[in-house]
N, C-alpha and C positions, 0 to 999 in steps of 0.2 A: 753211469753206474751209481747206485745209491748205497751208502755205507751207514749202517746204524751202529752207533757207539754206545755200549752199555757199561756203566761203571758201578762197581759195588765195593763196599767196605766190609771187611770181615774181622772179627775179633774186637777186643776192647783195650783201651789204654795203650801201653807201650807195645803190645803184641798185635795192634791193629794193622792191617795191610789192605791195600787197595788193588783191585785188578780190573782190567778193561778187556772187554770182548768186542771184537769188530765183526759185524754180521753184514755180509754182502747180499743185498736184496735184488740186485740186477737193476735194469733201467726202469724208470717210470715214464708213462706216456701222458702228455698233456692233452686236455680236451681240445677240440678244434678251436683255433684262434678266432677272435671276433671278426666278423665281416666288416669291410670298410666300403661304403658306398662309392661307386665310380672307380674302384680299384680291383686289381688282381693280386693274389698273394702266392708266393712260392716258397718251397722248403729249401733250406740251405744247411748242409752238414756243418756243425760247429756253431759257435756263437760269434760270427764275424760282425763287427760293428761298423762295417763300411758297406757301401752299396756295391752289389755284385750283379752279374748278368742273370736273367731269368733262367732257372734250371729246368723249367717245364713241368715240375712236380708241384701240383697244387697243395697248399697247406691243409685245406679241408679234406682232401683225399688221402692224407698221410697220417701215420701214427708217429708223431714227432716226440722223440724222447728227450730227457733232460740233457742240457748242454748243446742242443741244436736250436735252430732259429727259423722264424718265418719272416720273410721280407715282403713289403708291399710296394706296388708301382701303380700310379694313377693312369687311367685311360686317357686317350687323346682328348685334348681340350681342358684338362684338369692338371693342377699341380699339387704336389704333396705338401702338407703342412704338418710338421713334427718329424720325429725319427721314423724311418721306414722299417725298423727292426723290432721284433719281439723275440725274447729268448725263453725257452722252456727251462724251468729250474727243477731241482730235486724234490720240491714239494708239489710237482705237477701243476704249477701255476705259470702264467705268462708274465714275464718281467719286462717292463717298459710301458710307455704311454701309447695307446692306440692312436695312430695317425688319422688324418682326414684328407680328403681330396676336395679342393676348392676350384671353382671355375677360373680359367686363365684370363678371362675378359675383365679388365679393370674399368673403372669409371671413365677414364679418358678414351678408351676404345669405344665404349658404348656411346659416349657423347659425340665422337667423330662420326659414328654410324648415323646418329640422329641428324647431325648437321648435313651429312651427305644426302639423306632422304629429303630434308627440307629444301636443299638446294636443287635437287632433281625435280621436286614437285612444283616449286614456284619459279624455278629458273635461276641461273647464277647471278643475273643482274639484280633481281629483286632481293636476293640474299645479301649481296654485297652492299646495296643501298640501305637496307634496314638493320643489318646486324654489325656492320663495321664502319 
């Protein structure tokens, strides 16, 4: 829920007084959150800053209001880099850094695949004599 606070001063000198009016505007809706390549996103009620199970409600298909969040999960073969959570604020903006999904295969894994292919092509004896 969004609250607009209006403050005004009335009068002059010693007779000056200040009054405040609170205006309840209701909830604001954030635009769809950014898409993350190789990831799915899902809506979570509230602004939980911990990883939670997929709710099955896609962020892109939801009208997410202030105080609620969008969580990201990477698809198989990728790992998350950064925080998995964006929170909708009262200004209808997403708070947080958009995460990314990077491949799980690191250089040692790729190198071991290459070594295995060379060994299969030339045979284990050639590989052992020429590389070790």
